[in-house]
C-alpha positions as CSV (number, residue, x, y, z in Angstrom):
1,M,96.4,59.1,164.3
2,D,98.2,62.1,165.7
3,L,96.2,65.2,164.7
4,F,99.4,67.0,163.8
5,S,101.3,64.2,162.2
6,N,101.1,65.7,158.8
7,I,102.1,69.3,159.7
8,T,102.6,72.1,157.2
9,P,106.4,72.7,156.7
10,I,107.8,75.5,158.8
11,E,108.8,78.6,156.8
12,T,111.5,80.7,158.6
13,A,111.0,84.4,158.0
14,L,113.7,85.5,160.5
15,A,116.2,83.7,162.7
16,G,114.2,82.2,165.5
17,V,110.8,83.0,163.9
18,N,108.8,80.1,162.5
19,L,105.7,80.4,160.4
20,L,103.4,77.4,160.2
21,K,100.9,78.0,157.5
22,G,97.4,76.7,158.2
23,F,98.6,74.7,161.3
24,A,95.5,75.6,163.3
25,L,93.0,74.4,160.7
26,K,93.2,70.7,161.8
27,D,90.8,71.2,164.7
28,E,89.2,74.4,163.7
29,A,85.6,73.6,164.9
30,T,86.7,72.6,168.4
31,L,88.9,75.7,168.7
32,L,86.1,78.0,167.8
33,A,83.6,76.3,170.1
34,D,86.1,76.5,173.0
35,L,86.8,80.2,172.1
36,E,83.1,81.0,172.4
37,S,82.9,79.3,175.8
38,I,85.8,81.4,177.1
39,I,84.4,84.7,176.0
40,T,81.1,83.9,177.6
41,Q,82.9,83.5,180.9
42,A,85.4,86.3,180.5
43,P,84.1,88.8,178.0
44,F,86.2,90.9,175.7
45,R,87.1,94.4,177.0
46,H,89.2,97.4,175.8
47,M,92.0,97.8,178.4
48,V,93.7,101.0,179.3
49,V,97.5,101.4,179.1
50,P,99.5,103.2,181.8
51,S,99.5,106.4,179.8
52,G,95.7,106.4,179.9
53,F,95.2,105.4,176.2
54,T,92.4,102.9,175.6
55,M,93.5,100.1,173.3
56,S,91.8,99.6,170.0
57,V,92.2,95.8,170.4
58,A,89.7,94.1,172.7
59,M,91.2,91.5,175.0
60,T,90.5,88.6,177.3
61,N,92.4,85.7,178.7
62,C,92.3,82.1,179.7
63,G,94.8,80.1,181.8
64,E,96.2,80.3,185.3
65,L,97.4,83.8,184.6
66,G,96.0,86.6,182.4
67,W,97.8,89.6,181.0
68,V,96.2,92.9,182.0
69,T,97.0,96.6,181.8
70,D,95.6,99.7,183.5
71,R,96.9,103.0,184.8
72,Q,99.1,101.0,187.3
73,G,101.0,99.2,184.6
74,Y,101.4,95.9,182.7
75,R,101.3,92.6,184.5
76,Y,99.9,89.1,184.9
77,A,97.0,88.5,187.3
78,N,95.3,85.4,188.6
79,L,91.9,87.0,188.6
80,D,89.9,88.7,185.9
81,P,89.6,92.3,187.0
82,L,86.2,92.6,185.3
83,T,84.6,89.7,187.2
84,D,87.0,89.2,190.1
85,M,86.9,85.5,189.2
86,P,89.7,83.2,188.0
87,W,90.3,83.2,184.3
88,P,88.7,80.3,182.5
89,P,91.2,77.4,182.1
90,I,93.0,76.9,178.9
91,P,90.9,74.3,176.9
92,D,92.5,71.0,175.9
93,S,92.2,72.0,172.2
94,F,94.3,75.2,172.8
95,L,96.9,73.3,174.8
96,V,97.3,70.5,172.2
97,L,97.6,73.1,169.4
98,S,100.1,75.4,171.2
99,R,102.3,72.5,172.3
100,A,102.3,70.8,168.9
101,A,103.2,74.1,167.2
102,A,106.0,74.7,169.7
103,L,107.3,71.2,169.2
104,A,107.3,71.7,165.4
105,A,109.4,74.8,165.9
106,G,111.9,72.9,168.1
107,Y,110.5,73.6,171.7
108,A,109.7,70.2,173.2
109,D,108.7,71.3,176.7
110,F,106.4,74.2,176.2
111,K,103.8,74.4,179.0
112,P,101.8,77.6,178.6
113,D,100.0,78.9,181.6
114,A,98.6,82.0,179.9
115,C,96.7,82.6,176.7
116,L,96.0,86.2,175.8
117,I,93.0,86.5,173.3
118,N,92.9,89.6,171.2
119,R,90.0,90.7,169.0
120,Y,90.8,93.0,166.1
121,Q,88.0,94.9,164.2
122,S,88.5,97.1,161.2
123,G,91.2,99.7,162.0
124,A,92.4,98.1,165.2
125,R,96.1,97.8,165.5
126,M,98.9,96.7,167.9
127,G,102.0,98.9,168.1
128,L,105.5,97.4,168.1
129,H,106.2,96.0,171.6
130,Q,108.2,93.3,173.3
131,D,106.7,90.4,175.3
132,K,108.7,90.9,178.5
133,N,106.4,90.5,181.5
134,E,107.1,86.8,181.6
135,R,109.7,85.2,184.0
136,D,111.3,82.7,181.6
137,F,112.5,84.0,178.3
138,T,113.8,80.5,177.3
139,Q,110.1,79.6,176.6
140,P,108.8,80.6,173.2
141,I,105.7,82.6,172.2
142,V,103.1,80.8,170.2
143,S,100.7,83.0,168.2
144,V,97.6,81.7,166.4
145,S,95.7,83.7,163.8
146,L,91.9,83.2,163.2
147,G,89.5,85.1,161.1
148,V,90.3,87.9,158.6
149,P,93.8,88.3,157.4
150,A,96.3,90.7,159.1
151,T,99.8,92.0,158.6
152,F,102.1,91.1,161.4
153,Q,105.3,93.1,161.9
154,F,108.5,91.6,163.2
155,G,111.2,94.1,164.2
156,G,114.5,93.8,165.9
157,L,115.7,94.1,169.5
158,K,115.2,97.9,169.4
159,R,112.0,99.7,168.6
160,T,113.7,101.7,165.9
161,D,114.9,98.6,164.0
162,K,113.3,98.1,160.6
163,A,110.3,95.8,160.7
164,L,109.5,92.9,158.4
165,N,105.8,92.6,157.3
166,V,104.4,89.1,157.4
167,P,100.9,88.4,156.1
168,L,98.9,86.1,158.3
169,Y,95.7,84.2,157.4
170,H,93.1,82.1,159.2
171,G,94.8,79.1,160.8
172,D,98.4,80.4,160.5
173,V,100.6,79.9,163.6
174,V,103.8,81.8,164.4
175,V,106.3,80.6,167.0
176,W,109.3,82.6,168.1
177,G,111.9,82.1,170.7
178,G,115.7,81.9,171.3
179,E,117.4,84.9,169.9
180,A,114.1,86.2,168.6
181,R,112.2,86.0,171.9
182,L,112.5,89.7,172.6
183,R,112.0,91.0,169.1
184,Y,109.6,93.9,168.8
185,H,106.4,92.9,167.0
186,G,103.0,94.3,166.3
187,V,100.0,94.3,163.9
188,L,99.2,96.9,161.3
189,P,95.7,98.4,161.2
190,L,93.2,95.7,160.3
191,K,91.7,96.1,156.9
192,A,88.0,95.6,156.4
193,N,87.3,92.1,155.4
194,M,85.0,89.1,156.1
195,H,85.6,85.5,157.2
196,P,82.9,82.8,156.9
197,A,83.3,81.7,160.5
198,L,84.2,84.9,162.4
199,G,82.7,87.7,160.3
200,A,84.6,91.0,160.2
201,V,87.1,90.2,163.0
202,R,90.5,88.7,163.6
203,I,91.1,86.7,166.7
204,N,94.7,86.2,167.9
205,L,95.6,83.6,170.6
206,T,99.0,84.2,172.2
207,F,100.3,81.4,174.4
208,R,103.0,82.1,176.9
209,K,104.7,80.6,179.9
210,A,104.3,83.5,182.2
211,G,104.7,82.3,185.8
């Protein structure tokens, strides 16, 4: 039986934005085991943005390309700057989940080559930003939430546009593309909480076709 044959119905919060409640719970144990393997090879780190500010969110990557930032700018890199080694490959469980979520949202040919993994602890946040370092904006973004709840923000095509708050829970997946592909988005400061499998943290997997 197809693991995703009985999918949670998609709830559309905004045009081009699809929320799949609990979609990632179908293979939770394998996802978490594969996540642990990745962070053993490419540990979390707090990157520095071009202005010199250290991000409150810890990050790592898997895939052919990894998103990095430092004083020289934002970009994708083939090698992990912490180890000077290639990023770990995207596990099969991640690929199956991300492609199934994209398909459920109407994107049949999603082939991610980058997965940015963010770790939020209490108080960590992500300011409103656009995902625009990728080459092909026809490909969607697939974002998987694991661990404690968070409030995701979806704005417009300008930073000053009013943002909609979307509560996200363990296992929720958000897919956005088309006219929504360059919407500003972010995460409000994480509130203190606990999750049985991940403790006091939230993990976010963001799949992209970067190259």
